[in-house]
BAFI-3210 file (N, C-alpha, C; in Angstrom, 3 decimals, decimal comma, padded with zeros to 6 digits):
// residues 288
n [1|2|3|4|5|6|7|8|9|10|11|12|13|14|15|16|17|18|19|20|21|22|23|24|25|26|27|28|29|30|31|32|33|34|35|36|37|38|39|40|41|42|43|44|45|46|47|48|49|50|51|52|53|54|55|56|57|58|59|60|61|62|63|64|65|66|67|68|69|70|71|72|73|74|75|76|77|78|79|80|81|82|83|84|85|86|87|88|89|90|91|92|93|94|95|96|97|98|99|100|101|102|103|104|105|106|107|108|109|110|111|112|113|114|115|116|117|118|119|120|121|122|123|124|125|126|127|128|129|130|131|132|133|134|135|136|137|138|139|140|141|142|143|144|145|146|147|148|149|150|151|152|153|154|155|156|157|158|159|160|161|162|163|164|165|166|167|168|169|170|171|172|173|174|175|176|177|178|179|180|181|182|183|184|185|186|187|188|189|190|191|192|193|194|195|196|197|198|199|200|201|202|203|204|205|206|207|208|209|210|211|212|213|214|215|216|217|218|219|220|221|222|223|224|225|226|227|228|229|230|231|232|233|234|235|236|237|238|239|240|241|242|243|244|245|246|247|248|249|250|251|252|253|254|255|256|257|258|259|260|261|262|263|264|265|266|267|268|269|270|271|272|273|274|275|276|277|278|279|280|281|282|283|284|285|286|287|288]
n.u [-009,853|-007,643|-006,582|-005,853|-002,960|000,500|003,208|006,462|010,170|011,769|014,039|014,969|016,531|014,757|012,389|013,178|012,991|010,492|009,368|010,801|008,880|006,533|006,410|006,385|003,737|001,799|002,683|002,902|005,253|006,945|009,219|012,155|013,872|012,508|012,125|013,247|016,070|016,670|019,127|019,697|017,614|018,307|020,724|020,316|018,502|019,528|021,371|020,965|018,306|015,121|012,899|010,064|007,178|004,404|002,444|000,301|-002,026|-001,207|001,637|002,381|003,433|001,848|002,333|004,170|006,398|009,060|011,950|014,688|017,182|017,793|018,872|017,609|017,548|019,824|018,343|018,388|016,281|014,053|013,431|010,909|010,529|008,657|005,567|003,709|000,703|-000,890|-003,574|-005,939|-005,778|-006,144|-008,001|-008,324|-006,601|-004,429|-002,120|-002,133|-001,364|001,156|002,093|001,754|003,150|005,679|006,342|006,582|009,356|010,459|010,465|011,841|014,628|015,198|014,494|012,598|011,112|009,491|009,308|007,775|006,971|003,982|000,874|-001,150|-003,469|-004,540|-006,730|-007,202|-004,585|-004,104|-006,145|-005,242|-002,966|-003,334|-005,348|-005,789|-003,072|-002,181|-000,379|001,420|001,320|003,236|004,910|004,863|006,048|006,977|006,614|008,197|009,610|010,238|009,152|007,309|007,044|005,110|001,823|000,152|000,737|001,570|002,100|001,176|002,176|004,713|004,124|004,110|003,016|005,463|005,564|005,024|005,750|005,389|006,534|006,179|004,476|001,311|-000,436|-000,207|000,195|-002,662|-004,213|-003,091|-004,022|-006,761|-008,613|-009,274|-012,108|-014,283|-014,054|-016,719|-017,627|-019,529|-019,457|-016,819|-017,453|-019,270|-017,580|-016,149|-014,312|-013,348|-013,970|-011,993|-011,410|-014,148|-015,592|-017,426|-019,676|-019,684|-020,037|-020,188|-017,496|-015,890|-015,298|-012,554|-013,221|-012,882|-010,661|-009,833|-007,513|-006,547|-007,704|-008,199|-008,925|-009,170|-008,784|-008,838|-010,452|-009,615|-011,138|-010,275|-010,140|-012,587|-011,616|-008,867|-007,397|-009,772|-010,709|-008,082|-008,352|-011,079|-010,526|-007,203|-006,574|-008,375|-007,772|-004,876|-005,493|-006,384|-004,217|-002,649|-004,574|-005,223|-001,939|-001,709|-002,925|-002,417|000,771|000,123|-001,093|000,049|002,944|001,755|001,092|-000,036|-000,565|-001,746|-004,181|-006,172|-008,138|-011,151|-013,489|-016,612|-019,765|-022,283|-025,655|-025,206|-022,684|-019,466|-017,288|-013,799|-011,798|-008,865|-008,183|-007,092|-004,916|-004,177|-001,548|-000,731|000,638|003,510|005,643|005,949|004,713|007,254]
n.v [-016,277|-016,220|-018,827|-019,411|-018,371|-018,485|-018,067|-017,128|-017,091|-014,471|-015,466|-015,807|-013,967|-012,818|-012,741|-010,601|-008,706|-008,578|-007,513|-004,956|-003,617|-003,988|-002,535|-000,022|-000,103|000,056|002,375|004,068|005,535|009,051|008,850|006,970|006,947|006,916|004,077|001,000|-000,577|-003,361|-004,340|-003,844|-004,928|-007,536|-007,975|-007,290|-009,371|-011,513|-011,285|-011,436|-009,938|-009,841|-010,943|-011,498|-013,017|-012,838|-015,088|-015,640|-018,240|-018,680|-017,708|-015,308|-012,535|-010,847|-009,508|-008,437|-008,614|-006,798|-006,382|-005,559|-006,470|-004,995|-002,760|-001,583|000,353|-001,338|-003,517|-006,174|-006,577|-006,822|-004,993|-003,881|-002,594|-002,087|-002,782|-004,250|-004,791|-005,546|-003,836|-005,414|-007,502|-006,321|-006,746|-009,292|-010,899|-010,917|-009,537|-009,665|-012,549|-012,366|-011,085|-012,790|-014,963|-013,586|-013,067|-015,923|-016,617|-014,728|-015,473|-018,210|-017,237|-016,576|-014,066|-011,741|-009,921|-007,277|-004,009|-001,261|001,601|003,153|005,091|006,984|007,601|005,824|004,018|001,337|000,464|000,435|-001,016|-003,611|-003,934|-003,141|-004,223|-006,891|-008,325|-007,251|-005,337|-002,772|000,691|003,469|005,723|008,405|010,009|012,867|013,796|011,893|010,633|012,857|015,291|013,758|012,010|009,978|008,719|008,052|009,946|012,109|015,962|015,521|016,066|013,544|012,007|009,419|006,587|004,712|001,058|-001,679|-004,884|-007,575|-010,678|-013,215|-012,879|-013,380|-011,923|-011,018|-013,847|-014,831|-012,645|-013,209|-015,418|-015,137|-014,752|-012,468|-010,679|-008,254|-005,210|-002,710|000,132|001,358|-000,538|000,502|003,002|002,395|000,882|002,892|004,304|008,209|010,153|011,892|013,627|015,846|015,644|016,658|015,652|016,566|017,308|014,768|013,872|013,363|016,278|017,610|018,617|020,099|019,550|017,428|018,045|017,127|015,067|012,575|010,282|006,424|005,026|006,640|007,619|008,310|009,817|009,261|009,666|007,847|006,915|008,007|008,589|009,400|011,528|013,301|013,257|014,459|016,914|018,823|020,552|020,069|017,631|017,850|019,457|017,417|016,157|017,777|017,915|015,632|014,618|016,554|015,337|012,365|013,179|014,229|012,419|010,259|011,362|011,595|008,979|007,381|004,479|002,962|000,488|-000,737|-000,520|000,661|000,152|000,635|000,608|002,949|003,803|004,023|005,022|005,001|004,911|005,316|004,657|005,312|003,224|004,479|003,412|004,330|002,910|000,801|-002,512|-002,238|-003,986|-007,396|-009,528|-011,685]
n.w [-012,354|-011,055|-010,236|-012,454|-012,333|-012,063|-009,884|-010,083|-009,114|-011,319|-013,374|-016,661|-018,830|-020,868|-019,364|-017,287|-019,387|-019,969|-017,603|-017,471|-019,675|-018,078|-016,498|-017,892|-018,851|-016,599|-015,192|-017,022|-017,621|-018,296|-019,410|-020,027|-017,546|-015,166|-014,695|-013,491|-014,632|-016,555|-016,107|-013,524|-012,109|-012,441|-010,843|-008,498|-008,081|-007,930|-005,930|-003,396|-003,463|-004,159|-007,146|-008,011|-010,682|-012,033|-014,042|-016,687|-018,097|-020,388|-020,385|-020,192|-018,533|-016,067|-013,822|-011,495|-008,289|-006,323|-004,821|-002,114|000,036|003,023|005,578|008,809|011,753|012,801|012,417|009,873|006,673|004,651|001,857|-000,067|-003,361|-005,032|-006,652|-009,618|-011,208|-014,213|-015,550|-016,044|-014,447|-011,743|-010,017|-009,379|-007,663|-007,793|-007,070|-004,062|-004,256|-005,173|-003,007|-000,936|-001,807|-001,483|000,912|001,816|000,383|002,139|004,166|004,172|003,507|006,299|007,151|009,123|008,962|006,816|004,745|003,236|001,036|000,160|-001,393|000,765|-000,064|-001,679|-001,804|-002,899|-002,308|000,516|001,392|000,616|001,770|004,377|005,561|004,312|004,124|006,423|007,422|009,131|010,551|011,328|010,537|008,496|005,313|003,861|000,508|-000,757|-003,094|-004,531|-007,209|-009,120|-012,497|-013,376|-014,964|-012,976|-010,558|-011,246|-010,666|-008,100|-004,195|-003,488|-001,252|001,385|002,905|005,055|005,400|007,988|007,656|009,656|009,356|010,588|012,545|014,710|013,500|010,756|009,650|010,305|008,826|005,901|006,048|005,483|007,929|009,530|009,919|007,916|009,301|009,958|009,396|010,852|013,184|014,005|014,787|017,327|018,786|019,491|018,215|016,895|014,966|012,854|010,979|008,768|005,906|002,335|000,193|-003,362|-006,724|-007,296|-006,421|-002,703|-000,773|001,295|004,732|007,619|010,334|013,444|015,233|017,779|019,101|021,696|021,736|021,898|019,768|016,445|013,509|010,130|007,180|003,878|-000,116|-001,921|-004,229|-005,343|-007,909|-009,704|-007,941|-008,604|-011,835|-011,583|-010,552|-010,051|-008,036|-005,746|-005,355|-004,588|-002,085|-000,481|-000,237|001,659|003,320|004,607|005,126|007,547|009,339|009,500|010,467|012,601|014,314|014,006|015,693|017,915|018,916|017,576|015,805|012,655|012,401|011,245|007,933|006,535|004,148|003,291|001,819|001,904|000,960|-001,639|-002,042|-001,738|000,963|002,478|005,150|007,810|010,585|013,609|016,345|019,634|021,742|020,448|019,932|018,048|017,179|016,827|019,652|021,097]
ca.u [-008,798|-006,195|-006,398|-004,714|-001,786|001,413|004,046|007,368|010,987|012,672|015,462|015,728|016,717|013,914|011,285|013,346|012,891|009,047|009,250|010,607|007,945|005,248|006,588|006,002|002,576|001,611|002,958|002,897|006,101|006,982|010,612|012,862|014,801|012,247|012,216|014,369|016,023|016,987|020,765|019,557|016,764|019,060|021,743|019,500|017,785|020,967|022,244|019,815|017,085|013,908|011,746|008,710|006,363|002,607|002,319|-001,132|-001,881|-000,545|002,881|002,320|004,028|001,059|002,505|005,529|007,094|010,437|012,728|016,162|017,570|018,111|018,955|016,854|017,771|020,246|017,993|018,333|014,716|013,467|012,635|010,017|010,342|007,970|004,654|003,071|-000,176|-001,936|-004,959|-007,421|-005,655|-006,082|-009,317|-008,292|-006,142|-002,811|-001,277|-002,356|-001,076|002,625|002,830|002,196|004,847|007,336|006,191|007,360|010,495|011,305|010,923|012,997|016,126|015,547|014,397|011,241|010,321|009,748|008,615|007,287|005,843|002,621|000,336|-001,775|-004,898|-004,884|-007,746|-007,315|-003,541|-004,447|-007,133|-004,710|-001,719|-003,580|-006,551|-005,350|-001,632|-001,471|000,850|001,303|001,923|003,256|006,163|004,818|007,257|006,805|007,542|009,496|010,335|010,109|008,080|006,987|006,048|004,423|000,352|-000,480|001,275|001,803|001,012|000,736|003,583|004,893|004,100|003,910|003,232|005,958|004,263|006,020|005,143|006,602|006,418|006,421|003,508|-000,020|-001,468|000,112|-000,636|-004,189|-004,574|-002,949|-005,369|-008,272|-009,266|-009,599|-013,470|-013,750|-014,348|-017,320|-017,799|-020,516|-018,873|-015,707|-018,113|-019,916|-016,754|-015,529|-013,753|-013,786|-013,864|-011,394|-011,952|-015,148|-016,174|-018,960|-019,605|-019,436|-019,550|-019,519|-016,261|-015,574|-014,311|-012,154|-013,389|-012,231|-009,811|-009,467|-005,780|-006,237|-008,436|-007,398|-009,966|-008,128|-008,668|-009,770|-010,709|-009,441|-011,167|-009,412|-011,240|-013,111|-010,880|-008,189|-007,223|-011,004|-010,427|-007,051|-008,939|-012,008|-009,806|-006,415|-006,488|-008,978|-006,388|-003,913|-005,685|-006,867|-002,745|-002,236|-005,288|-004,476|-000,717|-001,318|-003,781|-001,369|001,674|000,004|-001,095|001,539|003,680|001,020|001,605|-001,076|-000,521|-002,704|-004,271|-006,998|-008,556|-012,688|-014,043|-017,698|-020,809|-023,466|-026,404|-024,676|-021,751|-018,209|-016,217|-012,789|-011,462|-007,977|-008,333|-005,744|-005,400|-002,805|-000,724|-000,904|002,296|004,049|006,662|005,282|005,780|008,282]
ca.v [-015,901|-016,519|-020,491|-019,898|-017,489|-019,206|-017,322|-018,068|-016,099|-014,140|-016,265|-015,912|-012,681|-012,234|-011,983|-009,348|-007,353|-008,335|-006,783|-003,502|-003,383|-004,205|-000,951|001,246|-000,185|-000,132|003,341|005,100|006,561|010,323|008,651|005,229|007,469|006,372|002,534|000,193|-001,451|-004,770|-005,055|-003,325|-006,059|-008,726|-007,522|-007,107|-010,372|-012,973|-010,817|-011,147|-009,327|-010,865|-010,091|-012,704|-012,775|-013,496|-015,499|-016,289|-020,088|-018,289|-017,889|-013,633|-011,959|-010,037|-008,792|-008,678|-007,791|-006,609|-005,677|-005,859|-006,954|-003,611|-002,481|-000,354|000,496|-002,453|-004,638|-007,000|-006,530|-006,818|-003,786|-004,274|-001,196|-001,632|-004,060|-003,753|-005,595|-005,173|-003,581|-006,235|-008,195|-005,818|-007,046|-010,937|-011,320|-011,108|-008,646|-010,681|-013,875|-012,239|-010,843|-013,869|-015,507|-012,717|-013,800|-017,442|-016,620|-014,151|-016,418|-018,991|-016,273|-016,064|-012,519|-011,533|-008,351|-006,129|-002,891|-000,726|002,674|003,352|006,302|006,615|008,184|004,991|003,076|000,001|-000,496|000,175|-002,469|-004,827|-003,771|-002,969|-005,407|-008,133|-008,807|-007,226|-004,579|-001,589|001,516|004,584|006,337|009,576|010,494|013,926|014,051|010,820|010,816|014,432|015,424|012,059|012,570|009,179|009,619|007,945|010,377|013,584|016,976|015,528|015,711|012,384|011,603|007,803|005,609|003,382|000,104|-002,573|-006,511|-008,580|-011,898|-014,573|-012,470|-013,703|-010,695|-011,749|-015,138|-014,366|-011,610|-013,797|-016,925|-014,653|-015,477|-011,373|-010,226|-007,230|-003,770|-001,653|001,876|001,367|-001,652|001,200|004,132|001,786|000,788|004,296|005,607|008,972|010,459|013,360|014,776|015,991|015,877|016,483|015,485|017,798|017,492|013,335|013,728|014,400|017,389|017,296|020,032|020,518|017,785|017,577|017,186|017,173|013,691|011,764|009,001|005,455|005,104|007,699|007,382|009,428|009,458|009,415|009,475|006,563|006,979|009,357|008,559|009,833|012,746|014,239|013,524|015,461|018,348|018,495|021,457|019,082|016,127|018,510|019,754|016,220|015,858|018,352|017,791|014,043|014,820|017,027|014,598|011,372|013,327|014,596|011,408|009,103|011,804|011,454|007,914|006,270|003,655|002,667|-000,882|-001,323|000,038|000,034|000,370|000,793|001,004|003,493|004,879|004,209|005,304|004,167|005,538|004,777|005,106|004,268|003,551|004,625|003,036|004,273|001,844|-000,082|-003,219|-002,420|-004,615|-008,602|-010,228|-012,784]
ca.w [-013,065|-010,029|-010,476|-013,783|-012,298|-011,483|-009,184|-009,867|-009,329|-012,660|-013,859|-018,011|-019,047|-021,345|-018,535|-017,048|-020,014|-019,635|-016,423|-017,993|-020,363|-017,919|-015,395|-018,792|-019,156|-015,483|-014,712|-018,186|-017,635|-019,040|-020,086|-019,144|-016,556|-014,067|-014,856|-013,234|-015,775|-016,863|-015,175|-012,019|-011,495|-012,208|-010,281|-007,130|-007,653|-007,959|-004,541|-001,745|-003,428|-004,747|-007,966|-008,594|-011,519|-012,154|-015,468|-016,475|-018,633|-021,767|-019,917|-020,076|-017,540|-015,997|-012,495|-010,788|-007,262|-006,771|-003,688|-001,787|001,157|003,341|007,352|009,536|013,170|012,838|011,966|008,828|006,640|003,184|001,571|-001,287|-003,546|-006,366|-007,234|-010,612|-011,592|-015,163|-015,400|-016,414|-013,329|-010,569|-009,318|-009,548|-006,547|-008,319|-005,944|-002,956|-004,243|-004,989|-001,517|-000,317|-002,341|-001,480|002,316|001,623|-000,074|002,880|005,980|003,628|003,804|007,265|007,578|009,987|008,698|005,373|004,617|001,850|000,808|-000,639|-001,209|002,037|-000,395|-002,548|-000,925|-003,085|-002,180|001,572|001,847|000,221|002,491|005,985|005,612|003,656|004,408|008,007|007,893|010,447|010,082|012,151|009,747|007,398|004,595|002,799|-000,597|-000,599|-004,134|-005,102|-008,244|-009,798|-013,471|-014,455|-015,082|-011,794|-009,362|-011,886|-009,657|-006,555|-003,687|-003,069|000,164|001,156|004,092|005,307|006,445|008,474|007,737|010,485|008,629|011,307|013,598|014,617|012,995|009,386|009,750|010,462|007,450|004,861|005,628|005,478|009,430|010,176|009,579|007,752|010,205|009,145|010,376|012,283|014,134|014,482|015,617|018,323|019,965|020,675|017,416|016,731|013,229|013,151|009,895|007,790|004,206|001,957|-001,554|-004,057|-007,739|-007,414|-005,050|-001,664|-000,460|002,992|005,415|008,871|011,071|014,326|015,621|019,160|019,904|022,749|021,761|022,101|017,936|015,756|012,130|008,832|005,796|002,505|-001,345|-002,128|-005,378|-005,189|-009,277|-009,833|-007,704|-009,428|-012,462|-011,498|-010,111|-009,316|-006,665|-004,963|-004,938|-003,567|-000,664|000,002|000,384|002,356|004,852|005,498|005,991|008,874|010,478|010,170|011,029|014,239|015,017|014,577|016,639|019,180|019,542|017,231|014,752|011,653|012,558|010,005|006,795|006,601|003,123|003,422|000,870|002,257|000,207|-002,985|-002,065|-000,857|001,751|002,826|006,685|008,255|011,882|014,205|017,402|020,735|022,376|019,505|019,923|016,442|017,124|017,378|020,722|020,599]
c.u [-007,472|-005,619|-005,173|-003,304|-000,992|002,767|005,091|008,864|011,588|013,853|015,747|015,409|015,326|012,894|011,756|013,124|011,438|008,715|009,542|009,733|006,469|004,968|005,998|004,358|001,935|001,180|002,777|003,887|006,552|008,028|010,841|013,252|013,895|011,969|013,541|014,617|016,711|018,545|020,683|018,844|017,421|020,310|021,591|019,044|018,456|021,615|021,552|018,360|015,915|012,786|011,023|008,151|005,170|002,798|000,938|-000,679|-001,284|000,938|002,881|002,474|002,880|001,246|003,768|005,433|008,207|010,782|014,031|016,249|018,273|018,743|018,274|017,302|018,809|020,144|018,025|016,729|014,998|012,607|011,650|009,613|009,285|007,490|003,958|002,186|-000,657|-003,055|-006,049|-006,962|-005,808|-007,227|-009,402|-007,388|-004,733|-001,955|-001,186|-001,368|000,583|003,301|002,859|003,418|006,009|007,202|007,044|008,623|010,886|011,794|011,672|014,553|016,207|015,045|012,818|010,416|010,615|009,065|008,732|006,703|004,919|001,931|-000,787|-003,217|-005,075|-005,640|-007,793|-005,744|-003,569|-005,420|-006,220|-003,530|-002,089|-004,484|-006,186|-004,273|-001,077|-000,395|000,526|001,822|002,011|004,533|005,248|006,026|006,946|007,467|008,599|010,301|010,492|009,391|008,240|006,151|005,329|002,682|-000,339|-000,111|001,320|001,200|000,542|001,743|003,281|004,938|003,846|004,122|004,581|005,747|005,553|005,323|006,049|005,707|005,844|005,034|002,312|-000,664|-001,352|-000,073|-002,154|-004,919|-004,539|-003,861|-006,660|-009,013|-009,875|-011,093|-013,253|-014,633|-015,226|-017,713|-018,489|-019,495|-018,003|-016,230|-018,393|-018,764|-015,923|-014,872|-013,865|-013,025|-013,520|-011,351|-013,713|-015,294|-017,222|-018,672|-020,098|-019,337|-019,309|-018,393|-016,289|-014,915|-013,662|-012,374|-012,714|-011,419|-009,630|-008,384|-005,954|-007,049|-007,520|-007,883|-008,859|-008,275|-009,879|-009,303|-010,411|-009,664|-010,471|-010,555|-011,346|-012,434|-010,159|-007,626|-008,551|-011,104|-009,473|-007,802|-009,892|-011,276|-008,709|-006,222|-007,474|-008,067|-005,367|-004,241|-006,321|-005,273|-002,403|-003,230|-005,164|-003,180|-000,946|-002,247|-002,687|000,313|001,539|-000,329|-000,353|002,572|002,827|000,868|000,973|-000,556|-001,917|-002,778|-005,364|-007,354|-010,218|-012,268|-015,479|-018,614|-022,070|-024,496|-025,776|-023,426|-020,346|-017,451|-015,051|-012,400|-010,043|-008,539|-006,953|-006,007|-003,816|-002,513|-000,924|000,567|002,704|004,810|005,867|006,066|006,536|008,087]
c.v [-015,989|-017,950|-020,616|-019,180|-018,499|-018,183|-017,885|-016,836|-015,941|-014,394|-015,560|-014,412|-011,978|-011,926|-010,784|-008,317|-007,416|-007,693|-005,098|-002,967|-003,067|-003,007|000,061|001,266|000,472|001,602|004,734|006,159|008,054|009,500|007,292|006,210|006,695|004,890|001,759|-000,801|-002,624|-005,220|-004,841|-004,428|-007,333|-008,862|-007,804|-008,411|-011,694|-012,436|-010,695|-010,577|-010,264|-010,438|-011,839|-011,879|-013,307|-013,905|-015,963|-017,768|-019,414|-018,060|-016,403|-013,345|-010,396|-009,395|-009,235|-007,795|-007,924|-005,945|-006,265|-005,894|-005,425|-003,335|-001,220|-000,481|-000,847|-003,719|-005,249|-006,956|-006,758|-005,427|-003,830|-002,791|-001,132|-003,005|-003,532|-004,901|-005,059|-004,921|-004,181|-007,328|-007,874|-006,362|-008,656|-011,524|-011,651|-010,516|-009,057|-011,493|-013,609|-011,671|-011,870|-015,104|-015,113|-013,566|-015,107|-017,165|-015,864|-014,857|-017,498|-018,448|-016,256|-015,087|-012,505|-010,279|-007,570|-005,324|-002,493|000,498|002,561|004,674|006,120|007,075|007,138|003,833|001,575|-000,780|-000,532|-000,917|-003,618|-005,057|-003,785|-004,395|-006,618|-008,714|-008,547|-006,377|-002,886|-000,475|003,069|005,655|007,165|009,759|011,526|013,886|013,032|010,662|012,044|014,439|014,081|012,611|011,066|009,518|009,241|008,935|012,061|014,756|016,778|015,336|014,223|011,761|010,569|007,773|004,484|002,231|-001,060|-003,888|-007,272|-009,839|-013,122|-014,071|-013,186|-012,982|-011,016|-012,770|-014,960|-013,725|-012,586|-015,402|-016,220|-014,712|-013,799|-011,063|-008,887|-006,250|-003,221|-000,610|001,816|000,650|-000,329|002,390|003,290|001,438|001,846|005,023|006,461|009,563|012,252|014,328|014,775|016,170|016,122|016,390|016,568|017,918|015,873|012,933|014,119|015,415|017,187|018,959|019,991|019,018|018,636|017,165|016,688|015,980|012,753|010,446|007,653|004,768|006,386|007,017|008,859|008,835|009,927|009,574|008,268|006,143|008,041|009,314|009,633|011,152|013,733|014,215|014,495|016,999|018,112|019,150|020,443|018,314|016,696|018,713|018,477|015,866|016,084|018,057|016,703|014,186|015,562|016,054|013,413|011,868|013,762|013,522|010,280|010,036|011,724|010,078|006,689|005,018|003,078|000,788|-001,438|-000,495|-000,390|000,557|000,188|000,747|001,460|004,248|005,115|004,638|004,851|005,270|004,832|005,548|004,323|004,794|003,215|004,162|003,727|003,092|001,086|-000,776|-003,045|-003,365|-006,112|-008,945|-011,597|-014,190]
c.w [-012,407|-010,061|-011,888|-013,654|-011,594|-011,068|-009,332|-009,583|-011,294|-012,729|-015,016|-018,158|-020,073|-020,634|-017,757|-017,826|-020,232|-018,569|-016,666|-018,498|-019,555|-016,816|-016,461|-018,458|-017,659|-014,816|-015,619|-017,729|-018,695|-019,892|-019,272|-017,903|-015,199|-014,101|-014,150|-014,037|-015,429|-015,896|-013,932|-011,293|-011,515|-011,408|-008,796|-006,945|-007,258|-006,669|-003,369|-002,064|-003,478|-005,782|-008,309|-009,532|-011,326|-013,300|-015,275|-017,571|-019,944|-021,420|-020,140|-019,021|-017,253|-014,434|-012,139|-008,847|-007,202|-005,343|-003,015|-000,541|001,774|005,105|007,829|011,111|013,526|012,876|010,494|008,105|005,078|002,991|-000,191|-001,500|-004,567|-006,466|-008,303|-011,094|-012,876|-015,270|-015,058|-015,394|-011,936|-009,688|-009,020|-008,261|-006,843|-007,289|-004,522|-003,336|-004,022|-003,963|-001,119|-000,508|-001,735|000,136|002,548|001,535|000,999|003,736|005,480|003,951|005,316|008,085|008,332|009,768|007,091|005,298|002,886|001,976|-000,286|-000,526|-000,363|001,306|-001,261|-002,197|-001,467|-002,610|-000,472|001,937|001,577|001,195|004,015|006,432|005,249|004,161|006,155|008,727|008,633|009,989|010,948|011,600|008,397|006,569|003,953|001,498|-001,077|-001,942|-005,215|-006,263|-009,428|-011,205|-014,423|-014,096|-013,807|-010,409|-009,996|-011,081|-008,829|-005,507|-003,341|-002,017|000,164|002,843|004,221|005,993|006,542|008,590|008,450|010,190|009,388|012,597|013,356|013,458|011,236|009,251|009,526|009,050|006,272|004,957|005,916|006,584|009,848|009,206|008,957|008,629|009,571|009,635|011,085|013,515|014,953|015,325|017,097|019,335|020,639|019,406|016,774|015,543|013,715|011,504|009,196|006,769|004,026|000,534|-002,241|-005,557|-008,153|-006,806|-004,046|-001,479|000,522|003,467|006,636|009,440|012,295|015,103|017,163|019,901|020,856|022,725|021,572|020,600|017,923|014,168|011,016|007,760|005,020|001,288|-001,253|-003,260|-005,730|-006,769|-009,768|-009,546|-008,434|-010,898|-012,749|-011,325|-009,128|-008,125|-006,065|-004,396|-004,129|-002,337|000,101|000,740|001,659|003,577|005,370|005,868|006,988|009,854|010,584|010,774|012,649|014,802|015,163|015,409|018,030|019,646|018,786|016,160|013,852|011,867|011,836|008,916|006,647|005,028|002,999|001,866|001,361|001,181|-001,271|-003,167|-001,205|-000,393|002,349|003,985|006,590|009,878|012,669|015,504|018,287|021,102|021,718|019,239|018,452|016,552|017,740|019,044|020,365|021,199]
res [m|t|e|q|i|t|i|r|p|i|t|a|l|a|d|y|e|r|v|e|a|l|q|r|e|v|w|q|f|a|d|d|t|e|i|v|p|v|h|l|l|k|a|v|a|e|n|g|g|l|l|l|g|a|f|n|a|q|g|e|l|v|g|f|v|f|g|f|l|a|q|q|e|g|r|l|k|h|h|s|h|m|m|g|v|l|p|a|y|r|d|a|g|v|g|f|r|l|k|c|a|q|r|q|a|l|l|a|q|g|l|e|w|a|t|w|t|y|d|p|l|e|g|r|n|a|y|l|n|i|h|k|l|g|v|v|c|n|t|y|l|r|h|m|y|g|e|l|r|d|q|l|n|v|g|i|p|s|d|r|f|q|v|a|w|w|l|r|s|q|r|a|e|q|r|v|c|g|e|q|p|r|l|t|l|a|a|a|l|a|a|g|a|e|a|v|n|e|t|r|p|a|g|g|i|r|m|p|l|r|s|e|l|d|s|r|a|a|a|v|l|v|e|i|p|a|d|f|q|a|v|k|q|a|d|l|d|v|a|r|h|w|r|l|h|t|r|g|l|f|e|r|y|f|q|a|g|y|t|v|a|e|f|i|s|d|v|a|a|g|e|r|r|n|f|y|l|l|a|r|h|f|q|v|l|p|s|r]
***
């Protein structure tokens, strides 16, 4: 399916309007106050920002990525605010292609890094961002966007990772070229990584139990749900417990000098398990 997808900048007014409509379909907003409107999309895209669309063979918009020029700690960067892909195309590599096209466009602008936020409990996004794109993260933002009312986020504190994507780094280059083999849970444990949270299956979903907040291992593993949306649909209280459980772990280990370096998604005994690998003394800024 991805061979039939064309990625290009949004320039026509009709396509800006399609981006508006796609936001409604992807996030199922309760009302239009949450939508980035046409006039703002256009103003940003034509003044240093970037809006790319993914179009299928019939010319229909099936995904987009949108961001703007920003500054952090005295350095220019691109902040990628929003990426959306229609459900039918989410397992077809469209998001990956959008991000790769975004990287090339930002390099052409002379930028060296990009940032964005995502929900750390969403395993699909974690796999794309950490494993396939090679972003790194040591920043946890509590309730970043306040109370969100779209169907994907309603009822849960809007905690987020802010990730850094060093566009010219060897890590990013190797990841986008597919040169990084998948790390397994068994291999991580064999290399000395320590699991710092315990979970158990209950009623078709996993429940978080105890946390170890004082490990000094060179690398630690933090488990998250296999499918956070399924957890929310099954039991919103359990989903909230996952948020607070992992919030404590990520904040503690980031404060102690750990950085998210890898994401592991394994299937064992018919069950998918998702883990972040956090490493101490990890080089966040790429060498020059």
